[in-house]
N, C-alpha and C positions, 0 to 999 in steps of 0.2 A: 757540191760535187756526184753525191748519190743521187741528187733529181736529175742532173745532166744525165748521169750514165742511165736513169730511169728512162728518160726520153728517148737516149739513143738504141736502147733494146727495144722499146716501143716502135720506132720508126724502123728499127731494122727489121723486125719482125714482118712489115708489108713486103720486104725485099726476097724472104724465103721463098725458095722454089722447090718445091717436092720432086719426087722422080719423075713425075710425069709433066715435064715442061713443056709447055706449046709449042716451043722452037724443035722439039723432038716428036711432033705428033703422037705425044701420049698424054691421056687424061686419067683422072679419077673423079669417080662423080660423088659430089657431095663433100669437097675437101674443104673442113672448115679449120679455122684457127683460132683459137681461143687464148686471150689474155687472162691469168686470174689474178687480179690485184688485192683480192681477199685474202692472200696468202701470206705474199710477202710484198710491198712495192717495189723492190728490186729484183725480185726471184720469181718469174713467170711460170706459168702452169696452163697446159693446154691441151686438148684433145681434139681429136679430126675422128670424123667418121669415112673410113674407107669404102667399106659395101654396108648392106642392108643389113648384116649380120656381123660384122668385124668392125671394133672400133679401137683405133690408138690413143693412148693417153699418154702424155709426156709430160715432164718437169725438170726443172734445174736443181740438181741433188746438191751441189757445190757451186758457188758462185767463184768469180774470177779472183776474190780476194781470200778465198778460202773458208767461206762462212756455210755452214752445214745448213740447208732449208728444211728444218724439221719438220713443222708444220704442213710445208708443200708435200712432203714424203707421205705424212700421215694422211694425208686427203689424195693422194694419189692412191696408195693401198688401198683406202676405202672403195675408191672409185673403179678398181681393177680387183677389187676382191681379192686382195693377196693372201689376206689371212686365211682363207678358207684352203688355200692351197698345202696346207702342212708342210711337207719336204717335197712336194711333186712341182718343183720349180726350179729355173736355170737361169743363171746372170752370165751375159756374154758381154765383155767389153772391148771397145777396140781402142789400139795405138798405132801411134806414126806421126811422121812429119807433118807440120801445118802444111794445110791447103795441099795432101794427098788425096782427097777424094774419099775420106775416111767417111764423112757424114751422108755422101751420096752412095756408097756402097751399103751402108746400113739401111738407107730409106729403101732400096731395091733390095736387099737380099731380106728384109723383115718387115717391109711394109709401114714405117715408122715415120714421122714428121720432120725429123732433124733439119735444124737449118742448114743451107748449103750456099757455099760462095757462088756469087755470081760473076763468072769470068768476063763479063763485059764490064765490069768495074774494076778490076784489077784483082791481082792475088794478095789477100790480106787473110787477117785472122776472123774467122768466123764463129767458132765454139767457143767460149768462153767458160773455165771452171768445167764441171763436168755434169751431162744431162743424161737422162735417163728415160725411158719409155718402154711400153709393154708393146711385143712383139704381135702382130695381128695374123690369128690363123695357123699359129705352130701350137703344137701340143707336146708335153705340159707347157704350163705359164712360163714365158721365156721373157726376161728383162734385160735390156739391152742399155749398155752405157757408153755414151760418147765423151770421149776424153779430150781435154784443150791437146790441141797439137805441138808436137815438141820443135824444138829448133826454129822458134818463131822470132821475129824481130820485136815484135811488141815487148816480149819479156827481156830482151837481150841475150847475148851469150853467156854471161855469168851469173843470170837469174837462173837457176835451176832448181830450186828448192820447191817449188810446186810442182814440177815434172818428175822429181823422186816421190815427191807426197802422194800426186795422183797415181803416179805407176804402182805403189806399194800399197794403196788403197783398191786399185783395182786387181792385183793379184791376191788380196785378202779377202776378198768380196766374189769374185768372178769364179765361175768355172770353166769358162773358155775366153781365152785371151787372144783376139785377132791382133796380128801385126802387121799392118799397110804397109807396103814397101814397093819403089819402084823395080821393074826389072832389071833396068840398065845399071842398077847399084849393085847388083850381083856380081863378087869377083872384086868388086872396089874396094882398098885399103883404108880410105877416107869416106867411104859412101855414107848418105846421112842415116842409114838403120844402124850402124857401129855404135854412135853414142846412146841410141836409144837402147840397143841390146845390153849395151853396157850398165845403163839406169837399170834396166829389169834386173839385169842379174845382182847387182849391188843391193838393192834393196830387197830380194829374196832371202839376203845372208841376214836381214834383219827379224825375218819370221823366227821363232824359236822353234814352233815345228811346222814349218808350212807343208800343205797338203799340195798333191799331185795336180798341177794344172796343166790344162790343154794348151798350147801355144800353137795356133793356126797361122800360119805365115802365108798372107795372103799378098801374092806377087801379081802387081797390076802393070798394065799396058805390055802383055807377055807377047815377046818377037817370036821369031821363027824358030827360036833354039828350043827343042823339047823340052819339057818339065823334067823328064828322066835325066837331063843334062845339066839342068838347071839347080836341081835338088842337093847333089851330092855336094856341089860348090857351096850352096847356102849351109847345109849341115856342117860341111867344113870351117866354115864362116863362123858359125855358131859356137862350136865347139872351141876355136882358139879365143873366141871371146869369153866363153865359160872358164876357159884354163888361164886366163889373164886376170881375170876378176878375183881380188884377196879373198879368202875365203876364213873361217874361223878353224881352229884346230880339228873342232869334230867334224867339218865337211872338207878337209882337205883333200882327200881319196876320193870322195862322193863323186859318182857321174852324174853328168847332166840329165840323164834318162830318170835319176831317183827324184827330180823336182817338176820336170815337165816331159808330156808328151808331145814331142814335136810333130806337128800335120803341115803339110805344103801343098796349096793349092794355087792356080795360076788364072787370071783374067784377062783375055783381050780389053782393049781400050773401050773405055766408054764412049768416046766422042766419036771414034773413028770405025768403030765395029760395035756399035750399041745392040742391032741385033743378037749377034753372038755373047756380048757381053751380058743380055740379059738369059739367055738359055744357059749360060755356065753358071748365072748366079740362081737360076731357078733349080739348077743340080745341086748347086753348093747348098740352098735352102733345104734339101730333103735330107741333107746330112743334120740339120737342128731339130727335125720331128724325134720324139723320144730320144733326145740327148741324154737324158739321165740314166736312161737302160742301161742294164749290162751290155758292155760292149759298144755304148754311144760313144759321142764324142766327149761329151763332158768327163772330165777326169777323177779324181780321188773326191768322194764327197762326205770324205769323214767330218770335215771340220762346217760343213754346212749348219745353218741356224734355219729352224721353221720359219716359215712366212710370215707369221706374226709376228715374230721379233727381228725381222730384215731392217726396219726402220733403227729402231734402238741399237741394233748390231753396228749398222753402219756409221751410226752417229758415234757410238764407243770407240770404233776402229778409227774413225778419221780425228776424234778428239784425241787419243793416244799418238797417231801419226803426227798431227799439228804439235804436240809436245815435245816432239822429237825424242819419243820413247822407243825402243825396241818392242814388239809385236806378238805377243804369246797367244797365237790361236787357239790352241787348245781351254787354256784357262779364260781367254774371252768368251769362248764357246760356254763355258760353265758360267761365268759373270752374265752373259746374255740369258742363258737358261733362268739364271737365280732370280733376275730381274722382272722376266717377263712370267713365269711361273708364279712369282709375288702378285705382279700386277692382276693376271689371270685369276689367282686366288683371292686376292681383294675384292674384284669384280664380282665374282661368284659369293663371296660373303657377302657382301652390300646387297646383292640381288637377295639373298637367302632373308637377310633381315629386312628388306622392304617388302618380301612376299606376303601378299595378303591374305592368304590362307595361314600362314606361319602366326603373323600378329594376331587373327583371329582365335587361333589356336593357344596363344600363349595368355591371352585374354581371357579367354574361357576356363581354360583350366586352372586359373587362379582362385575360382570359387565352385566351378563344378567339374565333376569327372567327365570324361569324353570317349564315348564309347570308339576303338578303333584307334587308338592315339598313336600306338608304337607304328600301327600300318600307314599311317597319315606322316607321321614324321621320317619314318624310313624312306617313304616315297621322295618325300620334299629333301631330303640328306642324300638320295641316292641321285635323284636328278641334278643336283648341285655338284656332285663330286664326277658324277657322268659327264656334265658340260666342262668341269674342269680337265678331265682326262681326254676329252674330245680337242680342246685347244691347246693342250700342253704336252699332247704325244709325242711330238717330233723333237721336244726338246731333250738335253741330256738326262738320261734314265734317273741317276743319282739325285740330282737335284728336284726333276719333276716328283720324284717319290717324296723327297723332305717336303717339298713344298706342299703338296697333297695331304702329308701328314699334318703340317702345321694348318692347314685349311682344315682338316676335318678334325682335328683339337679346338679349334677356334668354334668351330659350328655346333662341337658336342659342349663346347662349354657355355654357350648362349643356349643351347637345348636342355641343359642339366636342371636348370631350375625348373623349368615346365615339366622335366622328367621325374623328378623330385615331388612337385606337385602332385603328378597323376598319382606316385605312389603312395603319396599321403591321404588322396583320396580314396584308394583303394584300401589302405589300411585302416582308415577311421569308417568305410561303411561296412567293412568285414567286422570290425568291432563291434559297429553299433548292431549288426547281422547277430552277430553271436549273442550278444546280450539279450535280444529279443527272443533268438531260440531257445538259450538257455533258461529264460523266464517262463515260455511256455511249456517247455518240456518240466518244469519244477511244478508249474500249476497243474498240468497233466498227471501228476502223481508220479513220476518217474523217480529213481533214485538219483541224489545228487551226483555221485561220482561216476556213475553212469551216463547221466545227463552232461556233465561237464565234459568227460572224454568226448562221447559221440560228436557234441557241437565244437568241441576244439579242432578233432579231425576234420570234419566237414568244412568247416570255416577256413581252415588252413589250406585244405585243398583248394577251396574256391579263392582264395588269397594267390596261391602258385599259379592257378589257371588265368588269373584275371592280371598278375606280373605278367604274363606270357603275352598279352594282347599290348603291355607297354614297352617291351622290350626293344632298345634300339638296337640293331644287329652290327653295325660299325661302333659301338661303343663297347659291348662286351661289360657292361656295367653290372657289378655284382648286387642283387636285390636282398642277401642275407642279411642286411644290418636292419634295412625296413622288417623283414620278416622275424627276427630276434626281436626288434620293438615291439612288433605285433603280438609275438608270444609273450612279450615280459607285460604288457597290456592285459592280455587276455587272463595270463594268469594271475595278474594283481586284482582282475575284475573277479575272477574265480575265487580269490582267497577273501576279497572283501563280503560276496555275497554268501558264500561259506560259513565266513566268521559272523554274519547276519543273522545267516539262518540257525546256526549253532546257538548263537547269541537269544536269538527267540524263541528257540527250543529249551534252551536253560531256563530263560524268563516265564515260559509256559509251565514248567515242571517246578519252578521255584514257588511260581503263584498257585499252583495246584497243592504245592507241599504247604505255603502259608496259611490256605483256607483250612486244610485239613489238620493242621494241628495248632492255629491259633485260637480258635473257639474252643475245642476240647481241652486244650491245656491251660486257660482261663479258668474253664469252670472246675476243672480238677485242683487247681490252684486255691479256687476260692471257696472250695469245701475240702481245704486240707485236712489230712488225717494221717496215719498209718499207712494208708494203701496209696496216697497220692503220689508219691515220685514211683513206685513198682507201674503204677498205671500209667504215668507219662512216659515211662520208658517203654512199656508194650505198645503203647500209642505210637512212639515214635518209629521204633522197630516196624511196626506193621507199616504205615505209612510211607516209612524209609525203602522198605524192601519192594512194596508197589511200585511206587516211584522210579527207583531205580532199576528194575524190570522193562518198564516201560521206558525210560532214558536209555538206558544199553541198546534195548534194540532200535530206537530211534538214531543213534550214533552209529549204527552200523550201515547206514546210508552213506556215512562221509569218509568211509575206508580210514578210519583212525588207526593208528597204531595201539597196540595194549596199553603202553605206558600213560599216552595221552589219554585214553580213554578213561583208565583208573583217577587220573589226575581230574578229570571233569566230574567222575562221580565222587570222587573225595570230596570236591568242591561244592557239589550238590547237597552231599551229607553235610557238610559244614556249613552250609545255610541253614540246613534243615534244623541243625545244633543252635545256630544261631539265631532261628525264629524261637526256640523253647526259651534259650537263654532269654533273649529281649524280651518275652512275655513274663518270664520268671522275675527278670529283675523290673520290670513295669509293674508287677502285683507286688513286688519288694517294697518298692516305693510307696505302697498302698496300704501296705500290712497293718498301720495303726487304725486306718479305716475299718480294715477287715476285721480286727481285733475286737473293735467297739462293737460293731456289726454281729458279731457272734457273741459276745456278753451279752448284748440287750436282747436277742434272740433268745438265748439259753436263760437269762435272768427274767425276763419279762413274761416268757411263755411256759407252759407245763408240758410236760411229755406229749401231750396230744395237740400241741402247736397252739393249745388256747389261751387268750391272753391271761397273767395270771393276776387274781383278785387276792390281796393281803388282806384274810380275814382274820389273822391273828394265830392260826396254828402252823403256818409255812414257817421252815427253819431257813431263816435267811441267811444264817452264817455258812451254811452247807449249800444252798443255791449258789451263794456268791462265790464259794470256793469251787465248785464244778464249773461254774461260767468262765471264772476265771484260768482254771486248769485247761479247758477247752482253745481261749486265747493263747492260752501260752504253748499248746501244742501247735496252732497254727504258727505262731513264732518260729517257733524251732522248726516246723518245716519248711520255711520262707527263707531260713537264714543262710542255706547252702542250697547248690545246685547237687542233684544226684541223678544225672542221666547214666552214670556207667553202672554196670550189673554189681561192680565192686565197692560201690560207695556205702560204706556204713560208717556211722559216727554215734556218739553219745550225746549229742547236744541238747536234745530234750532232756535227759537227767539233769546234765549241768545245768540247765535254766531253770528246771523245778527245784533243784538244791539251792542255788542262788536268789531265787526271786521268789517260789511258792513257800519256801520253808524257810525264809529269812527272819520269820517272826516266830519261829518255835522254841522252845525251850533248849531243844538240842544246839541249835544253831547258838543261841545266847550262851549257852555253855562253851562254845568252842573256844579255843585258845586265841588268845589275840592278835599271837602271832600268825594264825593261819592267813593265808592269802586269799585276795577275791578271785575267782575263776574268771570273771567276767572285767577283769581290769586288764584288757589286754585288746588289741587291734586284729588278732587272727583267731583263729581255731585251731586246735590242737591237731597234727596231722590232716588240715586241711587245707589245700593248695591255694593261694591268694584269688586265683583265677575262677575257682568256686563257688569265692565267697559271696555271699548277696547282702547279707547284715554282718557286721562285725561285732563280737562280745559285747563292744562298750556301745555300741548302737542299740544293741539289745536291751542292755540295761536302761538305756535313756528312754527309749521306747516304752518299757515296762513302767518306770517312772511316771511318764506322761500318761499311760492307759489309764495308770491307776488313779491318777488325779482327774481324769475326765469319766470313771465310771464311779468314783466315791458319791458323787451326789446322787446317781439313781440309786446306790445302797442306802443311802440316807433318807432318800425320800421312800423307799420300800419300807424303812424301819418307821419312819412318822406317820404312813397311811397305816402299817399294822398297829402302831399305838392308838392312832385317833379311832379306827375300826372298833378296836377292842372299847375304849370308852366310850363310843357311841352304841354299842351292844350291850354294854353294863349301866341299866337303867336305874336298878335299886340302889338306895342308899347303904350305908356300910351297915353290918349287924349291930352293932352298938348304937348307931342312929336309929336303927327300928326297936331295938330294945328299948331307948329312952322315949321314942315315941308310943310306945305300947303303955310304958310306966306312968308319962305324964299324960297320956291323952285317955286314959281311962275312964274319966269322968265324962270328956264329951264323946267318947265313943257310947256309952251308956246313956246319956242323953239323946243320941241319935237313933238308939235302939227304942227308946221311950217314945220318940216322935219321928214316924217313917217319912213323915213330909220333909224333914231335912234332908233326908236322903234322895229325893227327888231334884230339889234343889240343888245340891252337890251336884248331882249328875248332870245336869243341863249346865251349871259354870264348866264342869270338865268339858264337854261337848264344845262346847264355845273356846275355850282355851285352845284345845286339839285343832279346832279348825282354824283358830288365828297362828298356831304353830306350823301347822302345814302351809298356809295361805303365805305366812310372812319368810317362811323357811329360816327359821330363826338358827338351827345349827350350821346351814350353809354360810349363812350372813358373817356369824361370829367366827367360823373357820378361817377368815382372813384377817383375823384380830378384831380385840373387843371395840377399840375407836371407830373403825370402818363398820364395825356392825351395827353399833348404835346409830351413826348417821344414816345409815341405808334404812334402819328399822325406822326413824323417827319420818323419813319422808313415805315410807309406804304404809304407814300404822293407820292414819286416818281413812286413805280411800281404802283399805280393807276392811275397817269397822262400816262402813259405808256399805261397801258390798255386801257385809253379812247381813246388816238389816234389812237391805233390800231384797235379798233372797229370803229371808225369814216373813217380810211382809209379802211375798209372794206366796209363800206357802200358806199361811194364813188366810188370805183370800180365797185361796185354791180350797181350803178345808171348811170356810163359809160356806160356801155356794153348795156344797154338796149336803143334800135333806136324809142321805142314809146314813146315821151315828153308826151302824157296824161297818159301813163301806168306811165313812171317814176313817174309823178306827184302825181299820184294815189298811187304808192310805196312808194313816198316821206310822204305822209299823213298817209300810213298806218304804216311805221316806226316810226312815230313821234307820233303814239297813244300808241305803246308798251312801247316807253320811258317813257312817262310819267306813263303808267300803272305800269312799273318796279319801276320807283321812288317811286309811290305810294304804292306797293307791298312790296319793300324794306323796305320804312319807316314802315309799320305795321307791318312787321316781325321783324324789329328792336325794334320797341315799346314792342311787344310781349315777345319778347328774354329779354328785359329788364325787365319786369315786373316780368317775371320768376325767372329771375337772383336776382331781389330783396327780391322775395319770398322765393327762397331758402334759401338767407342769412339770412332771419328772422327765417326762420324754424331752421338752424342750430344754430343761436344764444339760440333760446329758447331752442332746446336740451342742 
């Protein structure tokens, strides 16, 4: 069925006759009829070029079945550029009975190209549904709607639904409604215009807040009766019809003038007086120029929608009318504004998101700062919002403002991450610059607090200046949080650098104190005596005072409060005290070695620090006591810490009584009930923190010390006795007396025969030489058996060596012919022998002493 109607429409367009039909000797150049099947296969759309500068475009707005041609209207609006008109456009519609010449009137009045009835083929329905075209040559832009005629036989007398719907649609949309009527119907009770006017007035009641519409009655085929006489009759008929129409309670007393501006115009017959008709139409056409201006032909413009929303508004109005609902034009206006403004906002949002400059900015700002970021974003936002304002300016102000705010919020929502990234770059860049500036200032020798304050002030000012460059004007975003975070980061960095610098300063002074105290304290404790701890205290106070003076001056650069300063100075003093205490504890751990070293030094060396030789006259007991007393003195010095001026104790006396005098008679005579002063783990009146060596440990150390030094004493005693034996070569007096008594005869024999004396002397010399060469005393010092074994291996080689030397001396004496010289030479050789023997003996004795001392030292170790 639709395809058949399509073909009928296509074929019927071939029969369209424009106002300049050939039979009337009228022509319009370049008249073109165009069927647009791309919009809808059943709803045609065409444009005709009337002159070189004027174009008439038309389309079917609603077809005969009541279907709204949305796509065709959208294309029509684009071709006539209706959206650019804003509120500067007017809508004119025409109503009237079928075949009353409505399309002909419109084509002549507005230069449109609506299809006209061909009178030669009979009278029938020509316009189906509602057609719309743009008037050519009239400003502002004027749209004309040609409505399907009423009272047509095609729909029948009972099918008036479409008539009412189209009439209500025309009243809701149009500024001017033309009522086309025949002159001979005026004054008749059952004239053809009566049902039409009733329909118009009835549907007018369905509008909640109808706007005041101009209703222009066009009286066709005017007779000789003057218009001044026809108009009162027509107005009277109109008033009667208005009074007879049922009205709501709110409009029972409302006059017709509240709803309509009634205008009446009369036209001559088109067929009989064509020239006069055209002249009258031309005059009427002038009334449509600037029809929307104040005082113009158009009525109330309060309910008009902007041109860009006309298609949607018309579609929604028709939808409401088709659903047989009452039409609330103010609410409809708000609804149209809401939809159109939202569409415009979505378009601008999509355009902003797809904008190449924005995409590049968004991508770049993620990794790098962008100079002029705020200016660029503001430009893009301003452009988008300005375009929105330009397109939505004629819509309802409340709706427009709301949608603009929503668009602005959406745009700001997409811009905010980039804005935050830009702020983040500014914050991080400012922080890095602050770090570099502070480091350079500190390297330049500037005071820390001064450098930090000046750097903070300058960098925060730079941050504020940089933030001004990224400000989004419409956003009114607050940068205080980012600024506060920057300040927190700066404060944290300043605190860390301050802590590092103070730590570095503290470490420097601690290292200086450690170097200044460690070596001297160790040396003082190594030579422990009565002045050791006073000297340590003096050293500690001197070095501490020097360090505190420099440290306190250095702390002035950090603007510290007095309490913190004193705490740090106290901490430095505690460190220095800890150094001394640590060194004292370290030396206390080596006290046994120090005691043995001191004992060895005093016991093995004399007052001139020369090695002591135990010749037999030394008082070993006294020397041992002196050395042990000195070692005990060292132990008493190392027993406790004495860094404070008031540290006094009797530890030395206690140790002397308990350890040195333990073997004296006084101690032996003490009551067996007396307690041991060292049988405790703490010293009397000495806090444990100052105790280095407890009394019990002192007693244990002394016991071990005595055991390890006992060997040295015994070795000394043995060496002294051996030396005594070695020096006492004469036999005892009784032996000498026995020798004198028993050897008297032999002695007298020697006196009688002096030759025996020479033989005895030679034998003595040989024995003395053997004694020295064999080192008999040294060999037997290690024991009898080892001495015999050693002498047995050396005896024969020594004899052979002596015989060889004697043979050499004899040969030298025989070769000398001078007896006197030989005698002198013999005498000289005799002297070295004795001297050699004496030297050898002395050398052997010295060697023996050295060996004994080395053995004693080895055992001590």
